[in-house]
N, C-alpha and C positions, 0 to 999 in steps of 0.2 A: 739799283739802290738797295741798301740793306736796312735792317731795323735800326732806328735811331739816327739816320742820316738822310738829308734831303737838300736838293738844290732849288733855290727860289730866285726868280728874276724880278727886278724892279719893274713895275708897270708904268709906262709913260703916257698911256692914253686911258681916258675914262669915258663913261657913258654907256648906254645900252648897246649901241652898234659894235664898238670894240669888244665889249663883254660877250656878245653873241658870237663874234668871230673866234674869240678865245675858246668858248665852250665847244664850238664845232671842231676844234683841234684837240679836244681832250684835256684842255686846261681851264682853270677857273680863276676869276678875280678874287683877291683877298686883301687883308690888311694886317700889318705887323706893328705891334705897339707894346709898351711895357718898360722894363728897366733891366739892362744887362749888367755885367760886371763893370762896364764903363760908365754906367749911369742911365738916366732916363732916355728913352728912344721916342722921338716924334713919330706919329703914325706914318707908316710907309705903305703906299699902294704897291701890291705885288701880284704876280701871277704864279699859279701852282699847278703842276702836273698831278692830276687826280690819282692815277695809278701809282705814281711814285710816292704820293702821300700815304696811300693805303699800305704800301710796302714798308714805309718807314715806321708805321705804328705797330707796337708789340701786340700780338693777337690777344694777350691776356690783359695787359694794362690799358690798351686802347687809348683813349684821349689823355690818360695820365702818363703816357710815354714821353720822356724827355728826348727831344729831337735836336740834333746839332745841325743847323742849316748853314749852307753856304750861299750867301747873298750875292747875286750877280747883277751887273748893269751892262746891257748890250753885250752879254757873253763874257764880260770880264769880272773876276771875283772882286768884291768890294770889302766884305767883312764876314765874319762867322758869328753866329748867335746860338744860344740855347733857348729853345722855345717849347711851349705846350700848345696843343690845339685847344684854344679857349672855347670856340664855338664854330658851328657850320650850319649852312642852310641847305634844305633839300627842295627839289622841284615837287610841287604838290601831287602831281600825277606820276611822273616817271621815277620819283624817289632818287634822283641823281643829285650829287653835290653841286651846288651852284655858287657858293661863296664860303670862304674860310677866314676865320680870325685866328691869328697866331699871337700868343702872349710871350714876349721876350722875358726871360727870367735870369736871375743870378743863382746858379746851382748851390751856392752856399747860404742862400737866404730862404726863409720859409715862404710858402705860397699856399693859397687856398685850393682845395681840390674836392670834387664830388666823387664819393666812393660808394659802390653798390653794396647793398645788404644781402646777406644770405641767411635764411632761417633754417635751423636744423632741429630735429626731434619732433615728437608728436605730443601735443598738449594733452594732459590728463583729463581735462574737462570735456574733450571731444567724445569721451565714452558716454557722458550724460547728454550728448546732443549739442554741446557748445559749438559755436560757429566762429572761425578765425576772421578777424577784420583787420586787414593791413592798412596802416595809415601812411607809412613811409617805406620806400624801396631803396633809398640811398640817403647818405648823410654827407654834410660838408665838414671837412676837417682842415687843419692847418699843420703843415710840417715842411721839412726840406724836400725838394723834388725827388731825391734819390730814394726816400723811404715812404713815398705815398703808398698806402696799402692797396693791394689788388682788390680786396673785398673785406668787409667786416662781417663777422659771424655772430649770430644771436641764437641761443638755445631757448626754444619756446616750450620745452617739456614741462616746466613747472606751472604753466598757465592753467588755472581753473576758471570756471564760469564767473565772469565779472572781473577777472584780473586784467591788468594792463602792464605792459613793459614799456619803459621810457628810454630816451636817448642815453641817459646815464647808466642804463643797464647793459649797454654794449661795451665790451672790452676793447681797449685800444692798445696798439703796440707802443713801445717806449718812443718818446719824441713826437708823438702825434696827439693833438688836442682837438676837441670839438669846436666847430663854429656854430653848428646847429645847437639850439638851446637844450640843455640836459633834461628839462622838465617836460619836453614835448613827447607826446605818445608816439610809439612806433608800431605796436601791434597789440590787439586785445582779443579776448575770447568772450563773445556776447552770448546771452541765453538763446535757446532755440525759439523759433517763432511759433508760438502756441495758438495764434489767432485762427489759422486755417484748419488745424486738426479737429478742434471741438465742433466747428461748424459742419465739417464732413461727417463726424460721428453722430451729431444730432440729426442731420439729414437722413443718415442711414437708419437711425433708430425710428425716425418718423415714418420712413418708407416701410420698415419691417412691421410697425404697428398697424399701418394702413392696409397692408396686404391681407391679414386674416379678416379684418373688418369688411373689406371689399369682397373677400371670398364668402363670408357669412351672408352678406346682402345678396350675392348672386345665388347662393344655395336656397335662401328663403324665397327669392323671387321666382325660382324655377317651379316649386310646388304650387305657389300662388297662381302662376300663369297656367300651369297644368289644370288646376282646379277650375279656373275661370273658363278654360277651353272645354273641360268636361261638362260644366253646367250649361254652357252655351249650346252644346250639341243636343242634349235631350230637349231643351227649350225649343230649338229649331225643329226637331222631329215632331214635338207635340203641336207646335204651331201648324205644321204641314198637315197633320191628321185632322185638326179642327177645321181647317180650311175646306177640306173636301165635303164634309156633311153640310156645311153652310152653303156651299155652292149648289149641292143637290137639293137641299130644302128650298132654296130660292127658286129652283127650276120647276119643282113639282107643283106648287100652288099656281104658278103661271100657266102650266099646261092644262089643269083640270077645268077651269072656266071655259077655255077655248073648246074643250071636247064636249061639254053639256050643251052649248048653243048649237 
Protein backbone atom coordinates (compact mmCIF):
# COMPACT_ATOMS: atom_id res chain seq x y z
CA UNK A 1 0.00 0.00 0.00
CA UNK A 2 1.10 3.58 -0.64
CA UNK A 3 0.31 6.86 1.08
CA UNK A 4 -3.30 7.84 0.49
CA UNK A 5 -4.61 4.43 -0.63
CA UNK A 6 -6.11 1.58 1.37
CA UNK A 7 -8.19 -1.55 0.85
CA UNK A 8 -10.96 -2.12 3.39
CA UNK A 9 -13.21 -5.17 3.70
CA UNK A 10 -16.83 -5.21 4.80
CA UNK A 11 -17.16 -7.08 8.13
CA UNK A 12 -20.01 -9.59 8.21
CA UNK A 13 -19.49 -10.80 11.79
CA UNK A 14 -19.69 -8.82 14.99
CA UNK A 15 -19.05 -9.42 18.67
CA UNK A 16 -16.01 -9.89 20.89
CA UNK A 17 -15.12 -13.34 19.58
CA UNK A 18 -14.80 -12.40 15.89
CA UNK A 19 -13.07 -9.14 16.86
CA UNK A 20 -10.48 -11.10 18.88
CA UNK A 21 -9.83 -13.38 15.91
CA UNK A 22 -9.37 -10.34 13.66
CA UNK A 23 -6.81 -8.77 15.98
CA UNK A 24 -4.84 -12.00 16.14
CA UNK A 25 -4.41 -11.68 12.36
CA UNK A 26 -3.20 -8.07 12.49
CA UNK A 27 -6.56 -6.65 11.49
CA UNK A 28 -9.00 -4.59 13.56
CA UNK A 29 -12.75 -3.90 13.44
CA UNK A 30 -13.93 -0.47 12.38
CA UNK A 31 -16.82 1.56 11.08
CA UNK A 32 -17.18 3.81 8.05
CA UNK A 33 -19.81 6.57 7.95
CA UNK A 34 -20.33 10.09 6.62
CA UNK A 35 -21.18 11.49 3.19
CA UNK A 36 -19.40 10.90 -0.11
CA UNK A 37 -19.90 12.48 -3.51
CA UNK A 38 -22.90 10.17 -3.92
CA UNK A 39 -24.55 11.36 -0.70
CA UNK A 40 -24.84 10.12 2.89
CA UNK A 41 -23.47 6.70 3.76
CA UNK A 42 -25.12 4.45 6.31
CA UNK A 43 -22.60 3.19 8.88
CA UNK A 44 -20.72 0.19 7.51
CA UNK A 45 -18.94 -2.39 9.69
CA UNK A 46 -15.49 -2.94 8.21
CA UNK A 47 -12.19 -4.64 8.98
CA UNK A 48 -8.84 -2.92 8.42
CA UNK A 49 -5.25 -4.09 8.16
CA UNK A 50 -3.34 -2.06 10.77
CA UNK A 51 0.00 -2.05 8.91
CA UNK A 52 -1.69 -1.02 5.67
CA UNK A 53 -3.51 1.80 7.50
CA UNK A 54 -0.25 3.15 8.94
CA UNK A 55 1.34 3.03 5.50
CA UNK A 56 -1.60 4.94 4.02
CA UNK A 57 -1.17 7.87 6.41
CA UNK A 58 1.11 10.72 5.43
CA UNK A 59 3.82 10.91 8.16
CA UNK A 60 3.35 14.70 8.32
CA UNK A 61 -0.42 15.06 7.92
CA UNK A 62 -1.18 11.91 9.95
CA UNK A 63 -4.96 11.74 10.66
CA UNK A 64 -5.62 14.62 8.27
CA UNK A 65 -4.47 12.51 5.30
CA UNK A 66 -7.19 12.07 2.68
CA UNK A 67 -7.27 8.33 1.96
CA UNK A 68 -8.84 6.78 -1.11
CA UNK A 69 -10.21 3.42 0.05
CA UNK A 70 -11.29 0.48 -2.05
CA UNK A 71 -14.23 -1.16 -0.30
CA UNK A 72 -14.46 -4.91 -0.82
CA UNK A 73 -17.03 -7.54 0.09
CA UNK A 74 -15.80 -11.15 0.18
CA UNK A 75 -12.77 -10.12 -1.86
CA UNK A 76 -14.78 -8.37 -4.58
CA UNK A 77 -14.56 -4.56 -5.07
CA UNK A 78 -17.80 -2.81 -4.16
CA UNK A 79 -17.03 0.91 -4.37
CA UNK A 80 -14.38 3.56 -3.75
CA UNK A 81 -14.57 6.30 -1.15
CA UNK A 82 -12.50 9.23 0.09
CA UNK A 83 -12.12 9.09 3.86
CA UNK A 84 -10.33 10.60 6.85
CA UNK A 85 -9.38 8.72 9.99
CA UNK A 86 -11.91 10.28 12.34
CA UNK A 87 -10.91 8.40 15.48
CA UNK A 88 -9.17 5.28 16.76
CA UNK A 89 -8.93 3.36 20.02
CA UNK A 90 -5.79 1.99 21.67
CA UNK A 91 -5.29 -0.94 24.03
CA UNK A 92 -4.65 0.57 27.49
CA UNK A 93 -1.50 -1.49 28.11
CA UNK A 94 -0.08 -2.58 24.75
CA UNK A 95 -0.95 0.74 23.06
CA UNK A 96 -2.03 -1.13 19.93
CA UNK A 97 -4.88 0.05 17.69
CA UNK A 98 -8.04 -1.89 18.53
CA UNK A 99 -10.75 -0.01 16.56
CA UNK A 100 -10.89 2.62 13.81
CA UNK A 101 -13.56 5.12 12.71
CA UNK A 102 -13.40 6.21 9.07
CA UNK A 103 -15.25 9.37 7.98
CA UNK A 104 -16.38 9.32 4.37
CA UNK A 105 -16.03 12.79 2.78
CA UNK A 106 -16.70 14.70 -0.39
CA UNK A 107 -13.29 16.14 -1.46
CA UNK A 108 -15.05 19.25 -2.77
CA UNK A 109 -16.84 20.04 0.50
CA UNK A 110 -15.48 21.49 3.71
CA UNK A 111 -14.79 19.30 6.74
CA UNK A 112 -13.74 19.90 10.34
CA UNK A 113 -10.20 18.94 11.29
CA UNK A 114 -7.95 19.14 14.37
CA UNK A 115 -4.63 20.84 13.58
CA UNK A 116 -1.64 20.91 15.98
CA UNK A 117 -0.16 24.21 17.20
CA UNK A 118 3.53 25.07 17.07
CA UNK A 119 4.90 27.86 19.29
CA UNK A 120 7.96 29.76 18.05
CA UNK A 121 10.14 32.46 19.62
CA UNK A 122 11.13 33.25 23.21
CA UNK A 123 8.77 35.47 25.23
CA UNK A 124 10.40 38.73 26.36
CA UNK A 125 8.78 38.31 29.78
CA UNK A 126 10.82 35.19 30.56
CA UNK A 127 13.81 37.50 31.22
CA UNK A 128 11.93 38.76 34.29
CA UNK A 129 11.07 35.22 35.40
CA UNK A 130 7.71 34.84 33.65
CA UNK A 131 6.42 31.28 33.23
CA UNK A 132 4.71 30.05 30.02
CA UNK A 133 1.32 28.41 30.58
CA UNK A 134 0.00 26.50 27.56
CA UNK A 135 -3.79 26.20 27.42
CA UNK A 136 -4.20 24.59 23.95
CA UNK A 137 -1.91 22.49 21.81
CA UNK A 138 -4.27 22.11 18.83
CA UNK A 139 -7.19 23.94 17.24
CA UNK A 140 -10.24 22.84 15.28
CA UNK A 141 -10.61 24.37 11.83
CA UNK A 142 -12.92 24.00 8.85
CA UNK A 143 -11.81 23.86 5.21
CA UNK A 144 -11.68 21.60 2.16
CA UNK A 145 -9.80 18.33 2.78
CA UNK A 146 -6.99 19.12 0.35
CA UNK A 147 -5.94 22.30 2.18
CA UNK A 148 -6.08 21.13 5.80
CA UNK A 149 -2.96 22.73 7.34
CA UNK A 150 -0.20 20.45 8.57
CA UNK A 151 0.25 22.75 11.59
CA UNK A 152 -0.55 26.26 12.78
CA UNK A 153 2.30 28.50 13.98
CA UNK A 154 2.05 31.11 16.74
CA UNK A 155 4.85 33.56 17.60
CA UNK A 156 5.07 33.98 21.38
CA UNK A 157 7.98 36.48 21.34
CA UNK A 158 5.83 39.56 22.24
CA UNK A 159 4.49 37.97 25.43
CA UNK A 160 5.22 39.95 28.59
CA UNK A 161 4.28 38.97 32.14
CA UNK A 162 0.49 38.89 32.39
CA UNK A 163 -0.05 38.79 28.59
CA UNK A 164 -2.31 36.25 26.87
CA UNK A 165 -2.55 35.12 23.23
CA UNK A 166 -5.95 33.98 21.96
CA UNK A 167 -7.18 31.80 19.12
CA UNK A 168 -7.79 34.95 17.04
CA UNK A 169 -4.04 35.70 17.24
CA UNK A 170 -3.21 32.59 15.21
CA UNK A 171 -2.73 33.24 11.47
CA UNK A 172 -4.73 31.00 9.12
CA UNK A 173 -4.07 30.09 5.49
CA UNK A 174 -6.57 31.26 2.89
CA UNK A 175 -9.71 29.14 2.78
CA UNK A 176 -9.38 27.97 6.40
CA UNK A 177 -11.60 29.22 9.24
CA UNK A 178 -11.68 28.52 12.97
CA UNK A 179 -14.23 26.25 14.60
CA UNK A 180 -12.65 26.87 18.00
CA UNK A 181 -13.84 30.20 19.43
CA UNK A 182 -11.54 33.14 18.66
CA UNK A 183 -11.72 34.53 22.22
CA UNK A 184 -10.41 31.37 23.86
CA UNK A 185 -6.93 31.63 25.40
CA UNK A 186 -4.14 29.63 23.78
CA UNK A 187 -1.05 30.53 25.80
CA UNK A 188 -0.13 33.00 28.55
CA UNK A 189 2.88 34.23 30.50
CA UNK A 190 2.23 34.15 34.22
CA UNK A 191 4.24 35.96 36.94
CA UNK A 192 6.94 33.98 38.74
CA UNK A 193 5.92 32.19 41.92
CA UNK A 194 7.21 34.42 44.73
CA UNK A 195 5.71 32.48 47.63
CA UNK A 196 8.57 30.08 48.11
CA UNK A 197 11.55 32.43 47.65
CA UNK A 198 10.78 34.82 50.55
CA UNK A 199 10.13 31.93 52.90
CA UNK A 200 13.52 30.46 52.07
CA UNK A 201 15.23 33.86 52.44
CA UNK A 202 13.51 34.52 55.78
CA UNK A 203 14.52 31.10 57.08
CA UNK A 204 18.11 31.67 55.98
CA UNK A 205 18.15 35.08 57.70
CA UNK A 206 16.74 33.56 60.88
CA UNK A 207 19.40 30.85 60.84
CA UNK A 208 22.13 33.42 60.21
CA UNK A 209 20.93 35.56 63.14
CA UNK A 210 20.62 32.56 65.43
CA UNK A 211 24.15 31.33 64.74
CA UNK A 212 26.06 34.30 66.39
CA UNK A 213 23.61 34.26 69.34
CA UNK A 214 24.24 30.58 69.88
CA UNK A 215 27.97 31.11 69.54
CA UNK A 216 27.79 33.96 72.12
CA UNK A 217 25.90 31.77 74.57
CA UNK A 218 28.44 28.99 74.17
CA UNK A 219 31.33 31.46 74.69
CA UNK A 220 29.71 32.86 77.86
CA UNK A 221 28.89 29.42 79.14
CA UNK A 222 32.48 28.19 78.82
CA UNK A 223 34.09 30.77 81.24
CA UNK A 224 31.16 30.38 83.64
CA UNK A 225 31.65 26.63 83.72
CA UNK A 226 35.39 27.05 84.12
CA UNK A 227 34.81 29.50 87.01
CA UNK A 228 32.47 27.10 88.76
CA UNK A 229 34.95 24.28 88.34
CA UNK A 230 37.78 26.46 89.69
CA UNK A 231 35.75 27.53 92.72
CA UNK A 232 34.70 23.98 93.40
CA UNK A 233 38.30 22.71 93.46
CA UNK A 234 39.60 25.00 96.29
CA UNK A 235 36.42 24.35 98.26
CA UNK A 236 36.99 20.64 97.99
CA UNK A 237 40.65 21.01 99.03
CA UNK A 238 39.69 23.23 101.97
CA UNK A 239 37.07 20.80 103.07
CA UNK A 240 39.62 17.98 103.01
CA UNK A 241 42.14 19.94 105.15
CA UNK A 242 39.47 20.82 107.73
CA UNK A 243 38.37 17.26 108.02
CA UNK A 244 41.76 15.98 109.17
CA UNK A 245 42.09 18.20 112.32
CA UNK A 246 38.52 17.41 113.28
CA UNK A 247 39.27 13.76 113.15
CA UNK A 248 42.50 14.21 115.14
CA UNK A 249 40.87 16.42 117.79
CA UNK A 250 38.17 13.89 118.33
CA UNK A 251 40.69 11.12 118.81
CA UNK A 252 42.94 12.91 121.34
CA UNK A 253 40.30 13.65 124.07
CA UNK A 254 39.07 10.08 123.86
CA UNK A 255 42.59 8.71 124.40
CA UNK A 256 43.61 10.93 127.46
CA UNK A 257 40.95 9.77 130.01
CA UNK A 258 41.73 6.16 129.18
CA UNK A 259 45.47 6.78 129.96
CA UNK A 260 44.83 8.52 133.44
CA UNK A 261 42.85 5.61 134.79
